[in-house]
C-alpha positions as CSV (number, residue, x, y, z in Angstrom):
1,M,45.9,-5.6,3.2
2,C,47.4,-4.1,0.1
3,L,48.8,-0.5,0.5
4,L,49.9,1.5,-2.5
5,F,52.6,4.1,-1.9
6,F,53.1,7.0,-4.4
7,Y,56.0,9.3,-4.9
8,L,54.9,12.7,-6.3
9,F,57.1,14.9,-8.3
10,S,56.0,18.1,-10.0
11,S,58.2,20.3,-12.3
12,L,57.5,23.5,-14.0
13,C,58.4,24.3,-17.6
14,F,60.1,27.5,-16.7
15,E,63.8,28.0,-17.5
16,D,64.5,29.1,-14.0
17,V,63.1,26.0,-12.1
18,Q,65.3,26.8,-9.2
19,G,63.2,29.9,-8.5
20,A,59.9,28.0,-8.0
21,N,57.9,27.9,-4.7
22,Y,55.9,24.9,-3.6
23,V,52.8,24.7,-1.3
24,W,51.3,21.2,-0.6
25,S,47.9,20.4,0.9
26,T,49.9,18.8,3.7
27,G,51.7,22.1,4.5
28,N,55.0,20.9,3.0
29,L,57.0,23.5,1.0
30,T,59.4,21.0,-0.7
31,Q,59.5,20.0,-4.3
32,T,58.5,16.4,-3.3
33,I,56.7,14.7,-0.5
34,N,56.2,11.2,0.7
35,V,52.6,9.9,1.6
36,N,51.5,6.6,3.2
37,A,47.7,7.2,3.5
38,A,44.9,7.3,1.1
39,G,43.4,10.7,0.3
40,I,43.4,13.7,-2.0
41,Y,46.7,15.7,-2.3
42,W,47.2,19.0,-4.2
43,V,50.2,21.3,-4.8
44,I,50.5,25.0,-5.8
45,I,53.7,25.9,-7.8
46,S,54.5,29.5,-8.4
47,N,57.4,31.6,-9.8
48,N,57.8,34.9,-11.6
49,C,56.0,33.5,-14.7
50,G,52.8,32.4,-12.9
51,I,51.0,29.8,-10.8
52,L,50.3,26.1,-11.5
53,T,47.9,23.9,-9.5
54,D,47.5,20.1,-9.6
55,S,45.9,17.3,-7.4
56,I,45.9,13.5,-7.2
57,V,43.6,10.9,-5.5
58,L,45.3,8.0,-3.7
59,A,43.1,4.9,-2.8
60,Q,44.0,2.1,-0.4
61,Y,42.6,-1.4,-1.1
62,S,42.5,-4.7,0.7
63,T,42.2,-8.2,-0.5
64,P,38.5,-8.9,-1.6
65,V,36.2,-10.6,0.9
66,V,32.9,-12.3,-0.1
67,S,30.5,-14.6,1.8
68,F,26.9,-15.7,0.8
69,G,26.3,-17.6,4.0
70,N,25.0,-21.1,4.2
71,D,23.2,-23.0,1.5
72,T,19.5,-22.1,1.6
73,L,16.1,-23.8,1.1
74,Y,13.0,-21.9,0.1
75,C,9.6,-23.4,0.4
76,S,7.9,-20.9,-1.9
77,A,8.7,-18.4,-4.6
78,F,11.7,-16.2,-3.7
79,N,13.9,-13.4,-5.0
80,R,17.3,-13.1,-3.4
81,L,20.1,-10.5,-3.9
82,L,23.6,-12.0,-3.8
83,N,26.0,-9.1,-2.9
84,A,29.8,-9.4,-3.6
85,T,30.6,-5.7,-3.5
86,N,34.3,-4.8,-2.7
87,A,36.0,-1.5,-3.3
88,G,37.9,-1.2,-6.6
89,A,37.1,-4.8,-7.5
90,S,36.0,-6.6,-10.7
91,Y,33.5,-9.5,-10.7
92,L,32.8,-12.6,-12.6
93,W,29.6,-14.6,-11.7
94,S,28.7,-18.1,-12.7
95,T,26.0,-16.6,-14.9
96,G,28.5,-14.5,-16.8
97,S,27.4,-11.2,-15.1
98,N,30.1,-8.6,-14.2
99,F,28.1,-6.6,-11.7
100,S,28.8,-6.5,-8.0
101,T,25.4,-8.0,-7.2
102,L,23.3,-10.8,-8.7
103,S,19.5,-11.2,-8.2
104,V,18.3,-14.8,-8.4
105,N,14.8,-16.3,-8.2
106,A,15.4,-19.9,-9.2
107,A,17.1,-22.8,-7.5
108,G,20.7,-23.5,-8.4
109,T,24.4,-23.2,-7.5
110,Y,25.8,-19.7,-7.8
111,W,29.5,-18.6,-7.5
112,V,31.4,-15.3,-7.9
113,N,35.1,-14.5,-8.4
114,V,36.0,-11.1,-7.0
115,S,39.4,-9.6,-7.8
116,N,41.3,-6.3,-7.4
117,N,45.0,-5.2,-7.3
118,C,45.4,-6.9,-3.9
119,G,44.1,-10.3,-4.9
120,N,40.9,-12.3,-5.4
121,A,38.1,-14.2,-3.5
122,I,35.6,-16.8,-4.6
123,D,32.4,-18.0,-2.8
124,T,29.6,-20.4,-3.8
125,I,26.0,-20.9,-2.5
126,T,23.5,-23.6,-3.4
127,I,19.8,-22.5,-3.3
128,T,17.1,-25.2,-3.2
129,Q,13.4,-24.5,-3.8
130,S,10.7,-26.9,-2.5
131,S,7.1,-26.7,-1.2
132,L,4.9,-28.3,1.5
133,P,3.6,-31.9,0.9
134,V,0.4,-32.3,-1.2
135,S,-2.3,-34.6,0.1
136,L,-4.1,-36.9,-2.4
137,L,-6.7,-38.4,-0.1
138,G,-9.6,-36.9,-2.0
139,T,-13.1,-36.0,-0.8
140,D,-15.3,-37.8,1.6
141,T,-17.0,-40.8,-0.1
142,L,-20.2,-42.8,0.3
143,Y,-20.4,-46.5,-0.8
144,G,-23.7,-48.3,-1.1
145,T,-22.1,-51.7,-1.4
146,N,-18.9,-53.5,-0.3
147,F,-15.7,-51.8,-1.4
148,S,-11.9,-51.8,-1.4
149,R,-10.1,-48.6,-1.9
150,I,-6.4,-47.5,-2.0
151,L,-5.8,-44.3,-0.2
152,N,-2.8,-42.3,-1.5
153,G,-1.2,-40.2,1.2
154,G,0.2,-37.6,-1.3
155,I,3.3,-36.4,-3.0
156,N,6.4,-34.2,-2.2
157,A,6.8,-35.8,1.2
158,T,9.8,-37.5,2.8
159,S,7.8,-39.4,5.4
160,Y,4.1,-40.5,6.0
161,L,2.2,-41.4,9.2
162,W,-1.3,-42.8,9.1
163,N,-3.9,-43.1,11.8
164,D,-3.1,-46.8,12.2
165,A,0.7,-46.0,12.5
166,T,1.4,-47.2,9.0
167,T,4.3,-45.2,7.3
168,N,3.7,-46.2,3.7
169,Q,2.7,-43.7,1.1
170,S,-0.6,-45.5,0.5
171,I,-2.9,-47.9,2.4
172,T,-5.8,-50.1,1.4
173,V,-9.2,-49.8,3.2
174,N,-12.4,-51.9,2.9
175,Q,-14.6,-50.6,5.6
176,A,-16.2,-47.4,6.6
177,G,-14.4,-45.0,8.9
178,T,-12.4,-41.9,9.3
179,F,-8.8,-42.0,8.1
180,W,-6.0,-39.4,8.4
181,V,-2.5,-39.1,7.2
182,Q,0.4,-36.8,8.2
183,L,2.9,-35.8,5.4
184,N,6.3,-34.4,6.3
185,N,9.2,-32.8,4.4
186,S,11.8,-30.1,5.0
187,C,9.2,-27.4,4.4
188,G,6.8,-28.6,7.1
189,T,3.9,-30.9,7.9
190,V,0.5,-31.3,6.2
191,S,-2.4,-33.4,7.6
192,D,-5.6,-34.5,5.9
193,T,-8.6,-36.5,6.8
194,I,-11.2,-38.5,4.7
195,H,-14.5,-39.9,5.9
196,I,-15.6,-43.1,4.1
197,V,-19.3,-44.0,4.7
198,Q,-21.1,-47.2,3.8
199,A,-24.9,-46.7,3.8
200,A,-28.2,-48.0,2.5
201,P,-30.8,-46.1,0.4
202,P,-32.5,-43.3,2.3
203,Q,-35.8,-43.8,4.1
204,V,-38.1,-41.0,5.3
205,N,-41.6,-40.8,6.9
206,L,-43.1,-37.4,7.6
207,G,-46.1,-38.9,9.3
208,S,-49.9,-38.4,8.7
209,D,-51.7,-35.3,7.5
210,T,-52.3,-32.9,10.4
211,S,-54.6,-30.1,11.2
212,F,-54.1,-27.2,13.6
213,C,-56.3,-24.4,14.9
214,G,-54.6,-21.0,15.3
215,N,-50.9,-20.5,15.3
216,F,-48.7,-23.6,15.2
217,S,-45.1,-24.8,14.7
218,I,-44.3,-28.4,13.8
219,S,-40.8,-30.0,13.2
220,F,-39.9,-32.7,10.7
221,D,-36.7,-34.7,10.6
222,A,-35.6,-36.6,7.5
223,S,-32.0,-37.4,8.7
224,C,-30.1,-40.2,7.1
225,I,-26.5,-41.2,6.4
226,A,-24.6,-39.1,3.8
227,C,-27.9,-37.7,2.5
228,N,-28.8,-34.5,0.6
229,Y,-32.2,-32.8,1.3
230,L,-34.5,-30.5,-0.6
231,W,-37.8,-29.4,1.1
232,S,-40.7,-27.7,-0.5
233,N,-39.8,-24.4,1.3
234,N,-36.3,-24.7,-0.4
235,A,-34.5,-25.7,2.9
236,V,-31.6,-28.1,2.4
237,T,-31.2,-29.1,6.1
238,P,-32.2,-32.5,7.6
239,Q,-34.7,-30.9,9.9
240,V,-37.2,-28.1,9.2
241,S,-39.8,-26.3,11.3
242,I,-43.1,-25.4,9.6
243,S,-45.5,-22.8,10.8
244,I,-47.5,-22.2,7.5
245,P,-50.3,-24.6,6.4
246,G,-50.0,-26.4,3.1
247,M,-48.3,-29.4,1.5
248,V,-44.8,-30.2,2.9
249,I,-42.6,-32.2,0.6
250,V,-39.1,-33.5,1.1
251,N,-36.7,-35.1,-1.4
252,V,-33.9,-37.2,0.2
253,S,-31.0,-38.6,-1.8
254,N,-27.6,-40.2,-1.4
255,L,-25.5,-42.3,-3.7
256,C,-27.6,-45.3,-2.8
257,G,-31.0,-44.0,-3.9
258,V,-33.6,-41.2,-3.8
259,I,-36.9,-41.1,-1.9
260,N,-39.8,-38.5,-1.5
261,D,-42.5,-38.0,1.1
262,S,-45.1,-35.4,1.8
263,V,-47.6,-34.4,4.5
264,L,-50.6,-32.0,4.4
265,I,-50.9,-29.4,7.1
266,I,-54.4,-27.9,7.5
267,S,-55.1,-24.8,9.5
268,E,-58.6,-24.6,11.0
269,P,-59.9,-21.3,12.4
270,I,-60.4,-20.9,16.1
271,P,-64.0,-19.5,16.6
272,Y,-64.3,-15.9,17.7
273,V,-67.2,-13.5,18.3
274,L,-67.2,-9.8,18.8
275,L,-70.2,-7.7,20.0
276,P,-70.5,-3.9,19.9
277,V,-69.3,-1.9,22.9
278,D,-71.7,-1.4,25.8
279,T,-74.4,1.1,25.1
280,M,-77.7,2.5,26.2
281,L,-81.3,1.7,25.2
282,C,-82.9,4.9,24.1
283,E,-85.2,3.9,21.2
284,P,-88.7,2.8,21.9
285,A,-88.2,0.1,19.2
286,G,-85.4,-1.4,21.1
287,Y,-81.7,-2.0,20.2
288,Y,-80.4,-4.3,17.4
289,I,-77.2,-6.2,18.2
290,L,-75.1,-7.8,15.4
291,A,-72.6,-10.5,16.3
292,Y,-69.3,-10.5,14.2
293,T,-68.1,-14.1,14.1
294,N,-66.5,-16.8,12.0
295,A,-68.5,-19.6,13.6
296,S,-71.7,-21.1,12.2
297,K,-73.2,-22.2,15.6
298,I,-74.6,-19.2,17.6
299,L,-76.6,-19.1,20.8
300,W,-77.7,-15.9,22.6
301,S,-78.7,-15.6,26.2
302,T,-82.1,-14.8,24.8
303,G,-82.3,-18.1,23.1
304,D,-81.9,-16.6,19.6
305,T,-79.6,-18.3,17.1
306,S,-79.2,-15.7,14.4
307,L,-76.5,-13.1,13.9
308,L,-78.8,-10.1,14.5
309,I,-81.2,-9.9,17.4
310,N,-83.4,-7.1,18.8
311,I,-83.1,-6.2,22.5
312,P,-86.2,-4.6,23.9
313,S,-85.0,-3.8,27.4
314,A,-81.8,-3.0,29.3
315,G,-79.7,-5.8,30.7
316,V,-76.6,-7.9,30.2
317,Y,-76.6,-10.1,27.1
318,W,-74.1,-12.8,26.0
319,V,-73.6,-14.8,22.9
320,D,-71.8,-18.2,22.6
321,V,-70.2,-19.4,19.3
322,N,-68.4,-22.7,18.8
323,N,-67.0,-25.2,16.3
324,Q,-65.0,-28.4,16.6
325,Y,-61.9,-26.4,17.5
326,G,-63.2,-24.3,20.4
327,V,-65.6,-21.9,21.9
328,D,-65.8,-18.1,22.3
329,V,-68.1,-15.9,24.3
330,D,-68.7,-12.2,24.3
331,T,-70.9,-10.0,26.5
332,I,-72.6,-6.6,26.1
333,T,-74.2,-4.5,28.7
334,I,-77.2,-2.3,27.6
335,S,-78.1,0.3,30.1
336,E,-81.3,2.3,30.4
337,C,-81.2,5.6,28.5
338,P,-81.9,8.6,30.7
339,G,-85.7,9.2,30.2
340,E,-87.3,12.3,28.8
341,Y,-90.4,13.6,26.9
342,I,-90.6,15.7,23.8
343,M,-93.6,17.6,22.3
344,P,-94.6,18.2,18.7
345,N,-94.8,21.9,17.7
346,A,-98.1,21.5,15.8
347,F,-101.1,19.2,15.2
348,S,-104.2,19.1,13.1
349,P,-107.3,17.6,14.7
350,N,-109.3,17.2,11.5
351,A,-110.1,13.4,11.9
352,D,-108.0,12.5,8.8
353,G,-106.1,10.0,10.8
354,R,-102.8,11.9,10.7
355,N,-101.5,14.0,13.5
356,D,-105.0,14.4,15.1
357,F,-103.8,14.5,18.7
358,L,-101.2,16.5,20.7
359,F,-99.4,14.4,23.3
360,P,-95.9,14.1,24.8
361,I,-93.7,11.5,23.4
362,R,-91.6,9.4,25.8
363,I,-87.9,8.6,25.1
364,G,-86.1,6.2,27.4
365,N,-87.0,5.3,30.9
366,A,-89.3,8.0,32.1
367,D,-92.9,8.4,33.5
368,L,-95.3,11.2,32.9
369,V,-96.2,13.1,36.0
370,Q,-98.4,15.9,34.7
371,Y,-99.5,17.3,31.3
372,D,-101.5,20.5,30.9
373,I,-102.6,22.6,27.9
374,Y,-103.4,26.3,28.1
375,N,-104.8,28.7,25.6
376,R,-103.2,32.1,24.9
377,W,-105.3,33.7,27.7
378,G,-104.0,31.2,30.2
379,Q,-107.1,29.2,30.5
380,L,-106.6,25.4,31.1
381,V,-108.2,23.6,28.2
382,F,-106.7,20.1,28.8
383,T,-105.1,18.1,31.7
384,Y,-103.7,14.6,32.2
385,A,-105.6,14.2,35.4
386,D,-107.9,11.3,34.0
387,G,-104.9,9.4,32.5
388,D,-105.5,10.2,28.9
389,I,-102.6,12.0,27.3
390,N,-104.2,12.6,23.9
391,W,-105.6,16.1,23.5
392,D,-108.0,16.2,20.5
393,G,-108.1,20.0,20.2
394,T,-111.5,20.4,22.0
395,Y,-112.7,22.0,25.2
396,Y,-115.8,20.4,26.7
397,D,-116.3,18.7,23.4
398,M,-116.2,21.9,21.5
399,P,-113.5,22.4,18.9
400,C,-110.9,25.0,19.9
401,S,-109.9,27.8,17.6
402,I,-106.8,27.7,15.4
403,G,-103.9,29.2,17.2
404,V,-101.0,28.8,19.5
405,Y,-101.4,26.8,22.8
406,I,-99.0,26.5,25.7
407,Y,-98.1,23.1,27.1
408,I,-96.5,22.2,30.4
409,V,-95.2,18.7,30.9
410,R,-93.7,17.3,34.1
411,Y,-92.0,13.9,34.0
412,R,-89.7,11.7,36.1
413,D,-86.4,10.3,34.8
414,N,-86.4,6.8,36.3
415,V,-82.7,6.4,35.8
416,T,-81.8,9.4,38.0
417,G,-85.1,9.8,39.8
418,S,-85.2,13.5,39.0
419,V,-88.4,15.3,38.0
420,F,-88.2,17.7,35.0
421,M,-90.6,20.2,33.5
422,L,-90.9,20.8,29.7
423,K,-92.7,24.0,28.6
424,G,-93.3,25.2,25.1
425,N,-95.8,26.2,22.3
426,A,-97.8,24.0,19.9
427,T,-99.9,25.3,17.0
428,L,-103.4,24.0,16.3
429,V,-104.2,23.9,12.6
430,R,-107.1,22.5,10.7
């Protein structure tokens, strides 16, 4: 340690120096003081002429000390600050710099000389920059013929280890297989693998053209050694699953050749048939049923073979359709319509062949029980008693007069068994 001692002496320019007073920061009142520690010291001097103040800074230094540590290896880019800072020192670096620190980002040997009033110190550090080993095995390779190949393990390595325990930088191979190498240096270990394949030209067979009915899914496999694939649906995998009809094409290639194959997938319709919903038969002319189907062969329970048939009576009816891919059947139930009778509101018995009779009209499944016609005075002019329902507008073969006549119709609904009465007016015109 270097300790600097100072002797302080202050004098005033006054003629009468003996009359001065002294006050130090240490509390001393003498003209001089002795100090042995670093710090700031001040004094106030006064006499009859005035006051004077002064101060001084004393520093205490030691011999410089500098240490950069051990030599260092970096395995990637770096930026390191070398610090030689010492109080009150001057510096000289190997680079010519005079600062207390030096920032370095490149490999090399760096030294510094640090000096002050107490002495000097020198330190040196060697910084090395390296990186992980680099493999040079290359990519996986396909050979279509016999081969001999040199595999180079790589560079920037201090030792090599192959899968067969060889420790040379390179090996020679002449048969297919998987080969790996481990490269080592002071920055670490790197491993790499290469697959070498020896193959023949690709072969592919998708099979015969195929037909399906309804939904389907069929898989194809064109796998071969070290091959690339391109299907007609743009798939590039060895296997595909197809669920849409059409032409399926695959192109298979490797370094030994190229081959194409195709197969046609046909979708045939499964037959179906759809009949209207169950209904009632209310029209005297019967009920027409239309079968909705995609099949060409049709057979009804009635023996008909057309799409549209007429049903004259209630019952359960079925239709059968088929093609080479299947059969479908549908059924419809036609019930009897509740029966009733209706009456016209006028007739003209003039023998012109049109509307010459007044009679009740049946709708559905009903039977006439009684049918009577009365004139406006309540006289019965016609009755259904003899089984004839057609009134020709006469009474005992004499034409009745033009006017309004009252009818009363009683009928039985055969579906429910109930008897109903229908009353109303009808006008006779000529």
